[in-house]
One Martini backbone bead per residue (centre of mass of N, CA, C, O) as a GRO file, in nm:
protein
  223
    1MET     BB    1   3.017   2.617  -0.178
    2ALA     BB    2   3.117   2.563   0.112
    3LEU     BB    3   3.038   2.846   0.225
    4THR     BB    4   2.739   2.821   0.159
    5ASP     BB    5   2.685   2.570   0.329
    6GLU     BB    6   2.763   2.702   0.594
    7ALA     BB    7   2.546   2.923   0.583
    8ILE     BB    8   2.304   2.736   0.574
    9GLY     BB    9   2.363   2.590   0.842
   10LYS     BB   10   2.338   2.845   1.026
   11ILE     BB   11   2.047   2.918   0.957
   12LYS     BB   12   1.923   2.649   1.029
   13SER     BB   13   2.004   2.659   1.330
   14MET     BB   14   1.829   2.906   1.400
   15ILE     BB   15   1.563   2.752   1.340
   16THR     BB   16   1.590   2.476   1.499
   17SER     BB   17   1.641   2.631   1.783
   18GLY     BB   18   1.425   2.894   1.774
   19GLU     BB   19   1.541   3.176   1.711
   20LEU     BB   20   1.382   3.116   1.447
   21GLY     BB   21   1.061   3.162   1.317
   22PRO     BB   22   0.776   3.169   1.182
   23GLY     BB   23   0.782   3.500   1.035
   24ASP     BB   24   1.058   3.587   1.081
   25ARG     BB   25   1.307   3.825   1.080
   26LEU     BB   26   1.598   3.891   0.961
   27PRO     BB   27   1.867   4.025   0.997
   28ARG     BB   28   2.072   4.221   0.881
   29GLU     BB   29   2.312   4.144   0.670
   30GLY     BB   30   2.558   4.263   0.819
   31ASP     BB   31   2.490   4.155   1.101
   32LEU     BB   32   2.469   3.852   1.027
   33ALA     BB   33   2.749   3.811   0.903
   34GLN     BB   34   2.908   3.890   1.157
   35ARG     BB   35   2.778   3.691   1.359
   36LEU     BB   36   2.851   3.423   1.163
   37GLY     BB   37   3.122   3.464   1.000
   38LEU     BB   38   3.046   3.601   0.715
   39SER     BB   39   3.006   3.672   0.408
   40ARG     BB   40   2.791   3.840   0.212
   41ASN     BB   41   2.797   3.646  -0.027
   42SER     BB   42   2.735   3.381   0.124
   43LEU     BB   43   2.468   3.479   0.243
   44ARG     BB   44   2.321   3.534  -0.023
   45GLU     BB   45   2.337   3.243  -0.135
   46ALA     BB   46   2.184   3.113   0.098
   47VAL     BB   47   1.922   3.273   0.070
   48LYS     BB   48   1.862   3.187  -0.218
   49ALA     BB   49   1.843   2.882  -0.165
   50LEU     BB   50   1.619   2.901   0.066
   51SER     BB   51   1.406   3.036  -0.124
   52ILE     BB   52   1.369   2.807  -0.331
   53ILE     BB   53   1.276   2.600  -0.081
   54ARG     BB   54   1.083   2.781   0.114
   55VAL     BB   55   1.222   2.901   0.384
   56LEU     BB   56   1.253   3.175   0.243
   57ASP     BB   57   1.144   3.531   0.222
   58VAL     BB   58   1.199   3.769  -0.024
   59ARG     BB   59   1.146   4.124   0.034
   60GLN     BB   60   1.140   4.389  -0.136
   61GLY     BB   61   1.215   4.650   0.089
   62ASP     BB   62   1.192   4.467   0.373
   63GLY     BB   63   1.306   4.155   0.366
   64THR     BB   64   1.379   3.854   0.549
   65TYR     BB   65   1.184   3.554   0.584
   66VAL     BB   66   1.029   3.318   0.746
   67THR     BB   67   0.834   3.088   0.681
   68SER     BB   68   0.589   2.863   0.776
   69LEU     BB   69   0.700   2.560   0.722
   70ALA     BB   70   0.506   2.406   0.569
   71PRO     BB   71   0.496   2.110   0.417
   72GLN     BB   72   0.353   2.200   0.147
   73LEU     BB   73   0.572   2.415   0.088
   74LEU     BB   74   0.843   2.248   0.105
   75LEU     BB   75   0.722   2.016  -0.108
   76ASP     BB   76   0.661   2.171  -0.376
   77THR     BB   77   0.936   2.106  -0.534
   78LEU     BB   78   0.884   1.812  -0.612
   79GLY     BB   79   0.706   1.856  -0.864
   80PHE     BB   80   0.923   2.012  -1.024
   81VAL     BB   81   1.134   1.786  -1.040
   82VAL     BB   82   0.958   1.544  -1.166
   83ASP     BB   83   0.887   1.683  -1.446
   84PHE     BB   84   1.188   1.596  -1.574
   85HIS     BB   85   1.100   1.307  -1.600
   86GLN     BB   86   1.078   1.004  -1.729
   87ASP     BB   87   0.896   0.721  -1.761
   88ASP     BB   88   1.101   0.528  -1.619
   89THR     BB   89   1.106   0.709  -1.354
   90VAL     BB   90   0.809   0.675  -1.268
   91LEU     BB   91   0.852   0.404  -1.131
   92GLU     BB   92   0.979   0.524  -0.874
   93PHE     BB   93   0.725   0.680  -0.787
   94LEU     BB   94   0.545   0.428  -0.769
   95GLU     BB   95   0.706   0.292  -0.547
   96VAL     BB   96   0.656   0.512  -0.337
   97ARG     BB   97   0.351   0.494  -0.343
   98ARG     BB   98   0.344   0.190  -0.251
   99ILE     BB   99   0.452   0.270   0.033
  100LEU     BB  100   0.267   0.523   0.127
  101GLU     BB  101  -0.039   0.482   0.056
  102PRO     BB  102  -0.116   0.245   0.242
  103ALA     BB  103  -0.055   0.401   0.501
  104ALA     BB  104  -0.265   0.625   0.456
  105THR     BB  105  -0.512   0.432   0.438
  106ALA     BB  106  -0.488   0.315   0.722
  107LEU     BB  107  -0.522   0.587   0.866
  108ALA     BB  108  -0.798   0.659   0.741
  109ALA     BB  109  -0.952   0.419   0.880
  110GLN     BB  110  -0.903   0.567   1.169
  111ARG     BB  111  -0.962   0.903   1.100
  112MET     BB  112  -1.202   0.927   0.941
  113SER     BB  113  -1.487   1.057   0.888
  114ASP     BB  114  -1.798   0.999   0.784
  115ALA     BB  115  -1.800   1.242   0.589
  116GLN     BB  116  -1.538   1.165   0.436
  117VAL     BB  117  -1.635   0.891   0.337
  118ALA     BB  118  -1.874   1.007   0.177
  119GLY     BB  119  -1.690   1.166  -0.017
  120LEU     BB  120  -1.560   0.922  -0.148
  121GLN     BB  121  -1.822   0.794  -0.255
  122ALA     BB  122  -1.901   1.043  -0.430
  123VAL     BB  123  -1.676   1.014  -0.638
  124ILE     BB  124  -1.769   0.745  -0.750
  125ASP     BB  125  -2.069   0.815  -0.811
  126GLY     BB  126  -2.006   1.066  -1.002
  127LEU     BB  127  -1.894   0.881  -1.246
  128GLY     BB  128  -2.022   0.623  -1.287
  129ASP     BB  129  -2.015   0.499  -1.638
  130THR     BB  130  -1.787   0.638  -1.742
  131GLN     BB  131  -1.533   0.650  -2.029
  132ASP     BB  132  -1.374   0.895  -1.947
  133VAL     BB  133  -1.050   0.895  -1.880
  134GLU     BB  134  -0.987   1.182  -1.775
  135ARG     BB  135  -1.215   1.183  -1.567
  136LEU     BB  136  -1.122   0.934  -1.412
  137VAL     BB  137  -0.844   1.046  -1.330
  138ALA     BB  138  -0.950   1.289  -1.176
  139GLY     BB  139  -1.101   1.108  -0.973
  140ASP     BB  140  -0.850   0.957  -0.873
  141LEU     BB  141  -0.699   1.202  -0.760
  142GLU     BB  142  -0.924   1.283  -0.558
  143PHE     BB  143  -0.939   1.020  -0.403
  144HIS     BB  144  -0.637   1.026  -0.301
  145ARG     BB  145  -0.646   1.302  -0.169
  146LEU     BB  146  -0.860   1.233   0.049
  147ILE     BB  147  -0.699   1.010   0.185
  148ALA     BB  148  -0.451   1.175   0.263
  149LEU     BB  149  -0.614   1.376   0.431
  150GLY     BB  150  -0.740   1.144   0.620
  151SER     BB  151  -0.468   1.071   0.772
  152GLY     BB  152  -0.364   1.347   0.932
  153ASN     BB  153  -0.088   1.385   0.758
  154THR     BB  154   0.078   1.646   0.618
  155VAL     BB  155   0.334   1.517   0.506
  156LEU     BB  156   0.209   1.279   0.356
  157CYS     BB  157   0.019   1.448   0.183
  158SER     BB  158   0.241   1.613   0.035
  159LEU     BB  159   0.395   1.380  -0.090
  160LEU     BB  160   0.157   1.258  -0.254
  161ASP     BB  161   0.097   1.511  -0.417
  162GLY     BB  162   0.381   1.519  -0.557
  163LEU     BB  163   0.349   1.216  -0.683
  164SER     BB  164   0.087   1.230  -0.858
  165GLY     BB  165   0.138   1.397  -1.118
  166PRO     BB  166   0.364   1.214  -1.271
  167THR     BB  167   0.131   0.967  -1.300
  168THR     BB  168  -0.100   1.062  -1.488
  169ARG     BB  169  -0.010   0.972  -1.771
  170ALA     BB  170  -0.001   0.668  -1.702
  171ARG     BB  171  -0.303   0.641  -1.633
  172ILE     BB  172  -0.414   0.722  -1.908
  173TRP     BB  173  -0.265   0.514  -2.077
  174ARG     BB  174  -0.388   0.269  -1.938
  175GLY     BB  175  -0.693   0.336  -1.989
  176VAL     BB  176  -0.660   0.317  -2.307
  177THR     BB  177  -0.486   0.026  -2.341
  178GLN     BB  178  -0.615  -0.139  -2.103
  179GLU     BB  179  -0.801  -0.396  -2.048
  180GLY     BB  180  -1.014  -0.329  -1.772
  181ALA     BB  181  -0.901  -0.081  -1.605
  182VAL     BB  182  -1.157   0.075  -1.524
  183ALA     BB  183  -1.304  -0.150  -1.369
  184ARG     BB  184  -1.078  -0.205  -1.163
  185THR     BB  185  -1.070   0.074  -1.039
  186ARG     BB  186  -1.355   0.075  -0.930
  187GLU     BB  187  -1.334  -0.177  -0.753
  188GLN     BB  188  -1.095  -0.079  -0.577
  189HIS     BB  189  -1.220   0.176  -0.467
  190GLN     BB  190  -1.456   0.036  -0.324
  191ALA     BB  191  -1.283  -0.144  -0.141
  192ILE     BB  192  -1.148   0.087   0.008
  193VAL     BB  193  -1.400   0.223   0.120
  194ASP     BB  194  -1.512  -0.023   0.273
  195ALA     BB  195  -1.265  -0.050   0.464
  196ILE     BB  196  -1.283   0.230   0.588
  197ALA     BB  197  -1.582   0.214   0.685
  198ALA     BB  198  -1.501  -0.053   0.865
  199ARG     BB  199  -1.231  -0.006   1.013
  200GLN     BB  200  -0.987  -0.158   0.820
  201PRO     BB  201  -0.663  -0.099   0.783
  202GLU     BB  202  -0.536  -0.363   0.653
  203LEU     BB  203  -0.736  -0.384   0.420
  204ALA     BB  204  -0.683  -0.104   0.305
  205ARG     BB  205  -0.383  -0.148   0.254
  206SER     BB  206  -0.412  -0.387   0.054
  207TRP     BB  207  -0.584  -0.240  -0.165
  208ALA     BB  208  -0.380  -0.014  -0.218
  209THR     BB  209  -0.152  -0.196  -0.316
  210VAL     BB  210  -0.298  -0.323  -0.553
  211HIS     BB  211  -0.364  -0.060  -0.702
  212VAL     BB  212  -0.072   0.058  -0.743
  213ALA     BB  213   0.068  -0.203  -0.852
  214GLY     BB  214  -0.090  -0.221  -1.119
  215VAL     BB  215   0.041   0.024  -1.255
  216GLU     BB  216   0.334  -0.062  -1.225
  217GLU     BB  217   0.320  -0.331  -1.378
  218TRP     BB  218   0.219  -0.219  -1.646
  219LEU     BB  219   0.457  -0.020  -1.701
  220ARG     BB  220   0.685  -0.226  -1.711
  221LYS     BB  221   0.569  -0.372  -1.963
  222ALA     BB  222   0.538  -0.121  -2.153
  223LEU     BB  223   0.863  -0.053  -2.135
   0.00000   0.00000   0.00000
């Protein structure tokens, strides 16, 4: 494993130094192994590991390429990892959401266009008075996705997207079992939109914190 780690480090250095950029093809295996002072086996293992985390793209019969390195691509594996965690570990993901989401909401209050804010309001209005919990949760996911997108930070957006999925089941569970949860969610969503529309980042941050913390607090008690 130490030799593989060394090989990963050397390929990473080629990318971070700019020698290899997004979309570039790696030199032939033999040439690259000789150049980096690695065995072909160590190089293959490194390439395999880097392809799993979407840094490299191995194309059979064509070669190995550096991917686009876009944040949403590199962070895609986050959702895969968190799918294996149990409900008590979901609390940790909610804690991270409570840290990141208010920051994204504050940025959204500064950066979202009027059309994007109108889109947020449309999500709320489109749900009306429905009591269908799964539909409400789908609307909640879209609401938060649009806010993350409105932050204008692609890394933050990708992180929040990866953290959103694992908490879906907890949101549905809360909506079914906790009295008044649906009404509170509607009220908090509207307060968040109002703060964003008024271009008040700190107020938007506060409402987002209250919103995410409510789910976290409920799950702690439920578990």
